[in-house]
Each structure stands twice: as C-alpha cells, then as structure tokens.
C-alpha positions in Angstrom: 0.0 0.0 0.0 1.5 3.4 -1.0 1.5 6.4 1.3 -1.6 8.0 -0.3 -3.7 4.9 0.0 -2.5 4.5 3.6 -3.5 8.1 4.4 -6.9 7.5 2.9 -7.4 4.4 4.9 -6.3 5.9 8.2 -9.8 7.2 9.4 -11.3 3.8 8.8 -8.5 2.1 10.8 -8.9 4.6 13.7 -12.7 4.0 13.7 -12.2 0.3 13.8 -9.7 0.7 16.7 -12.3 2.7 18.6 -14.9 0.1 18.1 -12.6 -2.7 19.3 -11.7 -0.6 22.4 -15.4 0.1 23.1 -16.2 -3.6 22.7 -13.5 -4.6 25.1 -14.7 -2.1 27.7 -18.2 -3.4 27.4 -17.0 -7.0 27.9 -15.1 -5.9 31.0 -18.1 -4.0 32.4 -20.4 -7.0 31.8 -18.0 -9.3 33.5 -17.7 -7.0 36.5 -21.5 -6.8 36.9 -23.8 -3.8 37.1 -22.5 -0.5 38.3 -22.9 0.3 41.9 -24.1 3.7 43.2 -21.8 5.5 45.5 -22.7 5.1 49.1 -23.1 8.1 51.3 -24.0 8.7 55.0 -25.9 11.8 55.9 -25.6 13.3 59.4 -27.9 16.2 60.6 -26.0 18.5 63.0 -28.4 20.2 65.4 -26.3 23.2 66.5 -24.5 23.7 63.2 -27.6 23.7 61.1 -26.1 21.4 58.5 -26.0 17.9 57.2 -22.6 16.4 56.9 -22.1 14.2 53.8 -19.8 11.2 54.4 -18.2 9.0 51.7 -18.6 5.6 53.2 -15.8 4.1 51.1 -13.2 6.5 52.4 -15.0 7.3 55.7 -14.5 11.0 55.4 -16.7 14.1 55.1 -16.9 15.3 51.6 -19.4 18.1 51.9 -22.0 20.0 54.0 -25.6 20.8 53.2 -27.1 23.9 54.8 -30.5 22.9 56.1 -32.0 25.5 58.4 -31.8 26.1 62.2 -32.0 22.8 64.1 -32.0 19.7 61.9 -32.8 16.5 63.7 -34.7 13.5 62.2 -33.4 12.2 58.9 -34.5 9.6 56.3 -33.8 9.0 52.6 -36.1 8.0 49.8 -35.7 4.4 48.7 -34.5 5.5 45.3 -31.7 7.6 46.9 -32.8 10.8 45.2 -34.1 12.7 48.2 -33.3 13.3 51.8 -35.9 14.3 54.4 -34.8 16.3 57.4 -36.9 17.7 60.2 -36.1 21.2 61.5 -37.2 21.4 65.2 -37.0 25.3 65.3 -38.7 26.0 62.0 -41.3 23.2 62.3 -40.8 22.0 58.8 -39.6 19.0 56.9 -36.8 19.9 54.5 -36.9 17.9 51.2 -33.3 17.9 49.8 -32.4 16.9 46.3 -29.2 14.8 46.8 -27.8 15.3 43.4 -27.9 19.1 43.8 -27.4 19.0 47.6 -30.0 21.7 48.0 -33.5 22.1 49.5 -36.3 21.9 46.9 -39.3 22.3 49.2 -40.1 22.8 52.9 -43.3 21.1 54.3 -44.9 22.6 57.4 -45.5 19.6 59.7 -46.0 20.9 63.2 -44.3 22.2 66.4 -41.0 20.7 67.3 -40.6 17.7 64.8 -38.1 15.0 65.7 -37.7 11.5 64.2 -38.4 10.9 60.5 -39.0 7.7 58.6 -40.0 6.6 55.1 -42.1 3.5 54.2 -40.2 1.0 52.2 -42.3 1.6 49.1 -41.4 5.3 49.3 -45.0 6.4 49.4 -45.2 7.9 52.9 -43.0 10.0 55.2 -43.7 10.0 58.9 -42.5 12.6 61.4 -43.0 12.6 65.2 -44.3 16.0 66.3 -43.1 16.5 69.8 -45.1 19.5 71.1 -48.4 18.5 69.3 -48.2 14.9 70.6 -48.9 13.6 67.1 -47.4 12.1 64.0 -47.5 13.9 60.7 -48.1 11.6 57.7 -46.7 13.2 54.4 -47.4 12.0 50.9 -44.0 11.7 49.3 -45.3 12.3 45.8 -47.3 15.5 46.5 -45.2 16.6 49.6 -48.4 17.4 51.4 -49.4 16.5 54.9 -52.4 14.1 54.6 -52.9 13.4 58.3 -51.9 14.5 61.7 -52.5 11.5 64.0 -52.7 12.1 67.7 -50.9 9.7 70.0 -51.2 8.7 73.6 -47.5 9.2 74.7 -46.4 12.7 75.3 -43.4 14.2 73.4 -43.1 11.5 70.7 -39.6 11.1 69.4 -39.6 8.4 66.8 -42.3 7.1 64.4 -41.0 4.0 62.5 -42.8 2.0 59.8 -43.0 -1.7 60.0 -41.4 -3.4 56.9 -44.8 -4.1 55.3 -45.9 -0.5 55.8 -49.0 -1.5 57.8 -47.9 -0.1 61.2 -46.2 2.9 62.6 -44.6 2.3 66.0 -44.3 5.6 68.0 -42.1 6.1 71.1 -42.6 9.1 73.4 -40.0 10.6 75.8 -42.6 11.1 78.5 -44.4 7.8 78.1 -44.0 4.2 79.2 -45.5 2.6 76.1 -45.3 2.4 72.4 -48.3 3.6 70.4 -49.3 1.6 67.3 -50.8 3.5 64.4 -52.7 1.7 61.7 -51.4 3.5 58.6 -54.4 2.8 56.4 -56.9 3.8 59.1 -54.6 6.7 60.3 -55.3 6.2 63.9 -53.8 4.6 67.1 -55.2 1.1 67.5 -53.3 0.1 70.6 -50.5 1.0 73.1 -48.0 -1.6 74.1 -46.5 -1.4 77.6 -42.7 -1.1 77.3 -40.8 0.9 79.9 -40.0 4.5 81.0 -38.8 6.9 78.3 -38.9 4.8 75.2 -36.7 6.0 72.4 -35.2 4.2 69.4 -37.2 1.6 67.5 -36.1 -1.0 64.9 -37.9 -4.0 63.3 -36.4 -7.3 62.2 -36.3 -7.6 58.4 -39.2 -10.0 58.5 -41.3 -7.6 60.5 -42.1 -10.1 63.2 -40.3 -8.4 66.1 -39.7 -4.8 67.0 -37.0 -3.7 69.5 -37.5 -0.5 71.6 -34.9 1.2 73.8 -36.3 2.3 77.2 -33.8 4.8 78.5 -34.9 5.3 82.1 -35.6 1.6 82.8 -32.2 0.7 81.3 -33.5 -2.0 79.0 -34.5 -2.9 75.5 -37.9 -4.5 75.0 -38.7 -7.0 72.2 -42.3 -6.8 70.9 -44.1 -9.6 69.1 -45.7 -7.6 66.3 -48.4 -10.1 65.5 -49.6 -10.2 69.1 -48.7 -6.5 69.7 -47.2 -7.5 73.0 -43.8 -7.2 74.7 -42.2 -10.7 75.0 -38.7 -10.0 76.3 -36.6 -7.4 78.1 -32.9 -7.1 77.8 -31.2 -5.1 80.6 -28.6 -2.4 79.9 -25.8 -1.1 82.2 -26.7 2.6 82.2 -29.3 3.5 79.6 -30.6 2.6 76.1 -31.1 5.2 73.4 -30.8 4.6 69.7 -31.7 1.3 68.0 -30.7 -0.1 64.6 -30.9 -3.5 63.0 -28.3 -5.5 61.1 -29.2 -6.3 57.5 -29.5 -10.0 58.2 -31.6 -9.4 61.3 -29.3 -11.5 63.5 -28.4 -8.7 65.8 -30.0 -5.5 67.0 -27.7 -2.6 67.8 -28.3 -0.3 70.7 -26.5 2.9 71.9 -26.0 3.6 75.6 -25.9 7.4 75.7 -24.6 7.6 79.2 -21.9 4.9 78.9 -20.8 6.0 75.5 -21.1 2.5 74.0 -22.9 0.5 71.3 -24.0 -3.0 72.2 -25.3 -5.9 70.1 -28.2 -8.1 71.1 -28.6 -11.6 69.5 -32.2 -11.6 68.2 -32.4 -15.5 68.4 -31.7 -15.5 72.2 -32.5 -11.9 73.1 -29.2 -11.6 75.0 -26.5 -9.0 75.0 -23.5 -10.5 73.2 -21.0 -7.6 72.5 -20.2 -4.0 73.5 -17.8 -1.5 72.0 -16.9 2.1 73.2 -17.7 4.9 70.8 -17.9 8.7 71.5 -19.7 10.9 74.0 -23.5 10.6 74.1 -24.0 8.2 71.1 -27.6 8.6 69.9 -29.0 7.4 66.6 -27.2 5.4 63.9 -27.5 3.5 60.6 -26.1 0.3 59.0 -24.7 0.4 55.4 -26.7 -1.4 52.8 -24.1 -4.2 52.5 -24.3 -4.8 56.2 -20.6 -4.3 56.8 -20.5 -1.1 58.8 -22.4 0.9 61.4 -22.3 4.7 61.6 -23.0 6.2 65.1 -23.8 9.8 65.8 -22.0 11.0 68.9 -23.8 14.2 70.0 -21.3 15.4 72.6 -18.2 14.4 70.6 -19.3 16.1 67.4 -18.3 12.9 65.6 -19.5 9.8 63.9 -18.0 6.4 65.0 -17.6 3.7 62.4 -17.9 0.2 63.6 -16.9 -2.9 61.6 -19.8 -5.3 62.1 -17.8 -8.4 61.3 -15.3 -7.7 64.2 -17.6 -5.4 66.2 -14.7 -3.0 66.6 -14.5 0.8 66.1 -12.4 1.4 63.1 -12.7 5.2 62.7 -13.9 8.4 64.3 -15.1 11.0 61.7 -15.4 14.7 62.8 -18.7 16.3 61.7 -20.7 19.3 62.7 -21.8 20.4 66.2 -24.3 18.1 68.0 -25.0 15.3 65.5 -28.4 13.8 66.1 -28.6 10.8 63.7 -27.4 9.1 60.6 -29.0 7.7 57.4 -27.1 5.8 54.7 -28.1 6.0 51.1 
C-alpha cells in the first residue's frame, strides 16, 4: 500500500480501533457486573444547622448541606434521590435533592418535629411531632401532609414504619408505652406497655419483632408484632437510646448514651453479646446497605464512630458538625 492509500485508509482504521476498544470495555463491564451507586452517609448536626455528607468508602466528610436552624430527624427516599430532614425550630420537613445537595421544598408539619421515617415503598413519610403529641403523615409524591395522627404518649420522638408499611410504632419521651398506628386507618389502635422513656425503635427484616430502647428503665424491649405485646426485656448497664438492625436481622444494635457505647443483642436469644466504646452521648445510627459497617452519631463528641460489624470494633472516628443527632445511609 502506497502512502496516499494508507492516508486515505487511516480514518477507517482509527474508527475500527475505537470500536474494538469500546467492545473490550463493554465486555469488562459486563464481567464486573452492574455499576454500583456511590454510598453516602448523611448526618444532621443540630447546632451547626447542617447535614454532613460522608463518603462511606473513604470514611471521610466530603461536603456539608445547609438545612436551616436545628435539623434532627433524617431519612432517605428508597431511590436515593431525596433526603428528608426535620427542623425542630422552623417546624418544617426539608426535602433535599441529593444530586444538587439543596432544599427543593419545605413542608410545614407541626411544632418541634423529631424522628423521621419513610415507608419501604417510598409512598409515605412520617415525622414525630413532639409538642403536638402527634405524627404527621406526608405524601412523598405531593409533599403534602395528609394526616396528623394524635398519639397517647407525650413528646413523641420516633415514628417508625413496619417493613410491610402496615404499622407505625411511636415512642414518646414522657411515656411508658409504644403507640401503634394503623397507617391505612390513620389512627392509634393500641398502646404496648414497654418501659419508661422509650426512644429508638427497629424492626427485624421479616417484620415479626420490634425492639424498643427504654432509657430510664435501662432495658431494650422485644415486641411480638403479630400479638402487639412485649415478650422479652434485655437489661442495659446505664441507659438505652438509639436502635438499629443488622441487615441479616441476627443482631439488633443499641446505643447507651450515658456509657458511650454500642451493644449488640442476639435476636435469636435476646441476650447482649458484645459491646464497643464509641464517642460521647451516642444517639441514633445506621447500617450500610451491604451490612458491613455501622455509623453512630456522637452528640457530645461532634463525631461519627464507624464500627466494623464483622469484628464489632470501632475502626474510625469522623469529625462532623456540632451536635450530630442521627445518621442515614443512602
């Protein structure tokens, strides 16, 4: 081939090369499996008025979102697009676009909102409204409050959906029971005797059992959801505050705010099996989707402790904003 013919053929050869490279890349991607979304942990900081954004691969803060005056409760939409944060001073629910890291709407929900949760189908958002002794039920599509459901317990702190979305379990700081809301009927149908000052709540993945931390009675109560009755009580050294569940449901994780620890309870035997020290006044927490790590908000340390759930050891302490209240992992 002479030089002129080679020059004429060059564009075709380059195009063929690009096609081969693209084909090889596609084969490699196919072999590696589907792309995984980046994992982030979001931490509302009460006094800082921000949400810290943590890269859970590097375990470091990569950004801050300005959210108002006193952010507390936090939850994420199942599709990972939105974050819902209650603002205790402004009495609103901030809806944050996570791609833009900015507030897109504020929903007025009532005086002094605290814990926030989202149903697994993403249809409903629930917020415990402390001063109104109620739970606000928000339509996630319209971002409108569709019901304000009065509860028996005073100063409700958490309202948590059962996995099937049928029930909302509500704990109240000045109560000794857990109120059970029928979500479809939008009313309290029973109250389950638990213990003084109930706080964090978590369900097993199958929805059969709920665990409730009772701070002043220094215990965690296991509730049989079908019978709506407490069936076990696990004592704690000093107090019991936040509750989270391992992905496999084999252990429930509980913070002791006074002792500065996180403990694991075996859900098969309802016995305490491990304890690890974290920061000062650990409160609410969250497990990563792969079940490998636990992120714990330490309110008085202004940090988040990272616990390796395979070894149940603290592997890192991440500085965040002032007075972190909780964590959610997208």
